[in-house]
C-alpha positions as CSV (number, residue, x, y, z in Angstrom):
1,M,57.4,173.6,-17.0
2,Q,53.7,173.7,-15.3
3,R,53.2,177.5,-17.0
4,G,53.9,175.4,-20.4
5,I,51.7,172.6,-19.7
6,R,48.7,174.9,-18.6
7,A,49.3,177.2,-21.4
8,F,49.3,173.9,-24.2
9,L,46.4,172.8,-22.5
10,E,44.3,176.2,-22.0
11,A,45.2,176.7,-25.5
12,R,43.5,173.6,-27.0
13,G,40.5,174.6,-25.0
14,H,41.1,172.7,-21.0
15,M,39.7,174.3,-18.3
16,E,41.6,173.9,-15.1
17,V,39.8,172.3,-11.9
18,E,40.1,171.6,-8.7
19,T,38.5,168.2,-6.8
20,P,39.2,167.1,-3.4
21,Y,41.7,165.1,-1.8
22,A,40.5,163.8,1.0
23,V,37.2,161.2,-0.6
24,P,35.5,158.6,1.3
25,T,36.6,156.1,-2.3
26,P,39.8,157.1,-2.8
27,G,40.1,154.7,-6.0
28,E,39.3,150.9,-6.7
29,E,43.1,149.9,-7.9
30,V,43.8,146.5,-6.0
31,H,47.6,147.4,-5.1
32,L,47.2,150.7,-4.5
33,H,47.3,151.5,-0.5
34,P,45.6,154.7,0.5
35,F,46.6,157.2,3.3
36,H,43.3,157.5,5.5
37,T,42.0,160.2,8.1
38,V,39.5,160.8,10.5
39,R,36.9,163.6,9.6
40,E,34.6,164.8,12.5
41,T,31.0,165.8,12.2
42,P,29.5,169.0,13.4
43,Q,27.9,166.3,16.0
44,G,31.2,164.7,16.7
45,V,30.6,161.7,14.8
46,P,34.1,160.2,13.3
47,E,33.7,159.6,9.7
48,T,36.8,157.8,7.6
49,L,38.4,159.6,4.4
50,F,41.0,158.5,2.2
51,L,43.5,160.9,0.4
52,H,42.9,159.8,-3.2
53,T,45.1,157.9,-5.4
54,S,44.4,159.8,-8.7
55,P,41.4,162.7,-9.1
56,E,39.8,160.7,-11.8
57,F,36.9,159.9,-10.0
58,A,35.9,163.0,-9.4
59,M,37.2,164.3,-12.6
60,K,35.2,162.3,-14.3
61,R,31.8,163.5,-12.8
62,I,32.8,167.1,-13.8
63,V,33.1,166.1,-17.6
64,A,30.0,163.9,-17.0
65,A,28.2,167.3,-15.6
66,T,29.5,169.8,-17.9
67,G,31.1,167.8,-21.2
68,L,34.0,170.2,-21.1
69,P,37.9,169.4,-21.3
70,V,39.2,169.5,-18.1
71,F,42.8,169.3,-16.5
72,Q,44.5,169.4,-13.2
73,F,47.5,168.9,-11.2
74,A,46.9,167.3,-8.6
75,R,48.5,166.1,-5.7
76,V,47.9,162.5,-4.9
77,W,49.3,160.0,-2.4
78,R,50.2,156.5,-2.1
79,N,50.9,154.4,1.1
80,G,54.1,151.9,1.1
81,E,55.6,153.5,-2.1
82,R,59.0,154.4,-1.9
83,S,62.2,154.0,-4.4
84,G,63.9,155.9,-7.2
85,L,60.8,156.0,-9.1
86,H,58.2,156.7,-6.6
87,A,57.2,158.7,-3.7
88,P,54.3,158.4,-1.3
89,E,53.2,161.8,-2.0
90,F,53.5,163.4,-5.7
91,T,52.2,165.4,-8.3
92,M,49.5,163.9,-10.9
93,L,49.1,165.5,-14.2
94,E,45.2,164.6,-15.2
95,W,43.3,165.4,-18.7
96,Y,40.2,164.2,-20.2
97,H,39.5,164.9,-23.5
98,P,35.5,164.3,-24.9
99,H,35.0,162.9,-27.9
100,A,38.4,162.1,-28.4
101,S,39.8,158.7,-29.5
102,L,42.8,157.0,-27.5
103,S,44.4,157.7,-30.8
104,A,43.5,161.2,-30.7
105,L,44.8,161.3,-27.1
106,M,48.2,159.9,-28.1
107,D,48.6,162.8,-31.2
108,E,47.9,165.2,-27.9
109,T,50.4,163.7,-25.7
110,E,53.0,163.8,-28.0
111,A,52.3,167.3,-29.0
112,L,52.4,168.0,-25.2
113,L,56.1,166.6,-24.9
114,K,57.9,167.8,-27.8
115,A,55.9,171.6,-26.7
116,V,57.7,171.5,-22.9
117,L,60.8,169.2,-23.6
118,P,63.9,169.9,-25.4
119,P,64.3,168.4,-28.4
120,A,66.9,165.7,-27.0
121,L,67.6,164.1,-24.2
122,H,70.6,162.8,-22.4
123,Q,69.3,160.2,-20.0
124,P,71.4,158.2,-17.6
125,T,71.2,154.1,-18.0
126,L,73.0,151.2,-16.1
127,N,75.7,151.3,-18.8
128,G,76.4,155.3,-18.8
129,A,74.0,157.3,-21.2
130,T,71.7,157.5,-24.0
131,T,70.0,160.2,-25.8
132,L,66.1,160.8,-26.1
133,D,65.3,161.7,-29.5
134,L,61.8,163.7,-28.9
135,T,61.9,165.5,-32.9
136,G,60.5,162.6,-34.8
137,P,57.2,160.2,-34.2
138,F,56.9,159.0,-30.8
139,E,56.4,154.9,-31.2
140,R,53.4,153.0,-31.2
141,L,53.6,149.6,-29.9
142,S,50.7,146.8,-29.1
143,M,51.5,144.7,-26.0
144,Q,51.5,141.7,-28.3
145,E,53.8,143.2,-30.3
146,A,55.8,144.2,-27.1
147,F,55.8,140.6,-25.8
148,Y,56.4,139.3,-29.7
149,R,59.8,141.4,-30.1
150,H,61.2,141.3,-26.2
151,A,60.1,138.5,-24.8
152,G,59.4,135.8,-27.6
153,L,56.4,134.9,-26.7
154,D,52.6,135.3,-28.2
155,L,50.9,136.6,-25.0
156,L,46.7,136.6,-25.7
157,P,46.5,133.1,-26.2
158,T,48.0,132.4,-22.7
159,E,45.4,134.7,-20.9
160,G,44.1,133.3,-17.6
161,N,46.5,130.5,-17.6
162,V,49.2,131.1,-15.4
163,Q,51.3,127.8,-16.7
164,A,50.6,128.5,-20.3
165,L,52.2,132.2,-19.9
166,A,55.2,130.7,-17.9
167,Q,56.1,127.8,-20.8
168,A,55.7,130.5,-23.2
169,A,58.3,133.1,-21.0
170,Q,60.6,129.8,-20.3
171,C,60.4,130.6,-16.8
172,T,59.1,129.5,-13.2
173,V,55.6,130.0,-11.9
174,R,56.7,131.2,-7.9
175,T,54.7,130.4,-5.2
176,G,51.1,131.8,-5.4
177,E,51.6,133.5,-8.8
178,T,48.5,134.1,-10.7
179,W,48.6,135.4,-14.5
180,E,48.3,138.8,-13.5
181,D,51.2,138.5,-11.4
182,L,53.8,136.9,-13.7
183,F,52.3,139.3,-16.8
184,F,53.4,142.3,-14.7
185,R,56.7,140.6,-13.9
186,L,57.6,139.7,-17.1
187,L,56.4,143.4,-18.2
188,L,58.5,144.9,-15.5
189,E,61.5,142.3,-16.5
190,R,61.4,142.2,-20.5
191,I,59.4,144.5,-21.5
192,E,60.0,148.3,-20.0
193,P,63.4,148.2,-19.8
194,A,63.6,147.5,-23.3
195,I,61.0,150.3,-24.7
196,G,61.8,154.2,-24.7
197,R,64.7,154.0,-25.0
198,T,65.7,156.0,-28.2
199,R,62.5,157.8,-28.3
200,P,59.2,157.6,-26.5
201,T,57.1,154.4,-26.9
202,F,53.3,154.2,-26.5
203,L,52.5,150.9,-25.1
204,T,48.9,150.3,-26.5
205,H,46.0,147.4,-26.2
206,W,46.5,146.0,-23.1
207,P,44.8,142.6,-22.2
208,A,41.2,142.9,-21.6
209,S,41.8,141.6,-18.1
210,Q,43.8,144.9,-17.8
211,A,41.3,147.3,-19.1
212,A,40.1,148.9,-15.2
213,L,38.3,151.9,-16.3
214,A,38.8,151.4,-20.1
215,K,36.8,150.3,-23.1
216,Q,37.4,146.8,-24.4
217,D,38.0,147.1,-28.2
218,P,35.2,146.5,-30.3
219,Q,37.2,145.1,-33.1
220,D,39.2,142.7,-30.8
221,P,37.4,142.3,-27.5
222,R,40.9,140.2,-26.2
223,V,42.4,143.7,-25.6
224,A,41.4,147.1,-23.8
225,L,41.6,150.4,-25.5
226,R,44.6,151.6,-23.0
227,F,48.1,152.9,-23.1
228,E,51.1,153.6,-21.1
229,L,53.8,156.0,-22.0
230,Y,57.3,155.2,-21.4
231,A,60.6,156.9,-21.8
232,N,64.1,155.8,-21.1
233,G,62.4,152.9,-19.7
234,M,60.2,154.4,-17.1
235,E,56.5,154.6,-17.1
236,L,55.1,158.3,-17.5
237,A,51.4,158.3,-18.1
238,N,48.5,156.0,-18.4
239,A,45.6,156.1,-20.1
240,F,42.2,154.9,-20.8
241,E,39.3,155.8,-23.9
242,E,37.0,155.7,-21.1
243,L,34.3,153.1,-20.1
244,T,30.6,154.4,-19.8
245,D,29.0,151.7,-19.1
246,P,27.8,151.7,-15.3
247,T,26.9,147.8,-15.1
248,E,30.2,146.9,-16.7
249,Q,32.2,149.3,-14.4
250,R,30.3,148.5,-10.9
251,A,31.2,144.5,-12.1
252,R,34.8,145.3,-12.5
253,F,35.1,147.4,-9.3
254,E,33.2,144.5,-7.1
255,A,35.8,141.9,-8.8
256,D,38.9,144.4,-7.6
257,R,37.6,144.9,-4.2
258,T,37.2,140.9,-4.1
259,S,40.9,140.5,-5.3
260,R,42.1,143.5,-2.7
261,Q,40.4,141.9,0.2
262,T,41.7,138.2,-0.7
263,Q,45.4,139.9,-0.8
264,Y,45.1,142.5,1.8
265,P,42.9,141.2,4.3
266,T,44.3,143.8,7.3
267,R,43.5,146.7,5.0
268,P,41.1,149.7,5.3
269,T,38.0,149.1,3.1
270,W,35.6,151.9,1.5
271,P,32.5,152.0,-0.1
272,I,32.1,152.2,-4.2
273,D,31.7,155.4,-5.5
274,E,28.0,155.5,-6.6
275,K,28.2,158.9,-7.6
276,L,30.4,158.1,-9.8
277,L,28.5,155.0,-11.3
278,E,25.5,157.6,-11.4
279,A,27.7,159.8,-13.6
280,L,28.6,157.5,-16.0
281,P,25.7,157.3,-18.3
282,H,25.7,161.3,-18.6
283,M,29.7,161.5,-19.7
284,P,30.5,161.6,-23.5
285,P,32.5,159.7,-25.2
286,C,35.9,160.6,-24.1
287,S,39.6,159.7,-23.6
288,G,41.4,160.4,-20.3
289,I,45.3,160.1,-19.4
290,A,47.3,160.4,-15.8
291,L,51.0,161.9,-16.4
292,G,53.5,161.9,-13.6
293,F,54.3,164.9,-13.6
294,D,57.5,164.5,-11.4
295,R,58.8,161.9,-13.4
296,L,58.3,164.4,-16.4
297,V,60.6,166.9,-14.7
298,M,62.8,164.1,-14.0
299,L,63.1,163.2,-17.7
300,A,63.7,167.0,-18.3
301,C,66.4,167.2,-15.8
302,G,68.2,163.6,-16.8
303,T,68.0,162.0,-13.3
304,P,66.7,158.4,-12.4
305,R,65.7,159.7,-9.1
306,I,62.3,161.5,-8.1
307,N,63.8,162.9,-4.8
308,D,65.8,164.8,-7.1
309,V,63.0,166.7,-8.5
310,L,60.9,167.1,-5.2
311,W,61.7,170.3,-2.7
312,I,61.3,168.3,0.2
313,G,60.6,164.1,0.1
314,V,58.3,163.1,2.3
């Protein structure tokens, strides 16, 4: 499958790259916890490094320096993750396509999956099995429409107001639960199990508060130019139309750091990636995607457990 993916991306002009795994700044996602290690300088001075949770920051610097479309199969690490779908070490396929819109990236992602997977996949479910059809167009569903359809509520007017969201969802706010916490609980419990069952689904136009490293939609600033791809109720990929404004990105990083230090005060800290922020103004308009390669293999094999497709699990 890796050979097929390489052939597909290289035929479209993407260059394969490699970036360091041990880095000073592993990422800024609030709920991802990196492994850390210590490097000694030639003078014997200890320096803390982290195993990256994604190669995103380094790959964006390459795009900014070259303007080229690039891809990478990277080993990534996320501490504390272990479930049927999660492993602390796994393989991420990331690629970045300069001058491509998010819609064009969805087209490319759909074409890639159709190129490397059989046209019909028999998938296990809690109630037996289902067939995932890859022959037709993948579904494209906005987050707002997904909440209308599968949770029966109008999501965007509630953003930032946890009580309004709970009332609309007819559920109780748990102790200490924020709007973001409840949003993801509803996404996990009501939306994800219902999408991507008979054909893959692109879940698009996320609430602006969940933009991360994505641009806000200039046509509707309530939402971000972000999508996730689901198949058989499983998240396969996360993608952004990339934010290239270093001032806005710094503000988001600072907000994420404050949130992380509040929620996880005993966890290690690290510096902001200043080299990334310096590179962003030189980055062309670009869309990028991170796809869980092991989950793609799970889909191809029809297994619900990531350990079934790892040579040796950690």
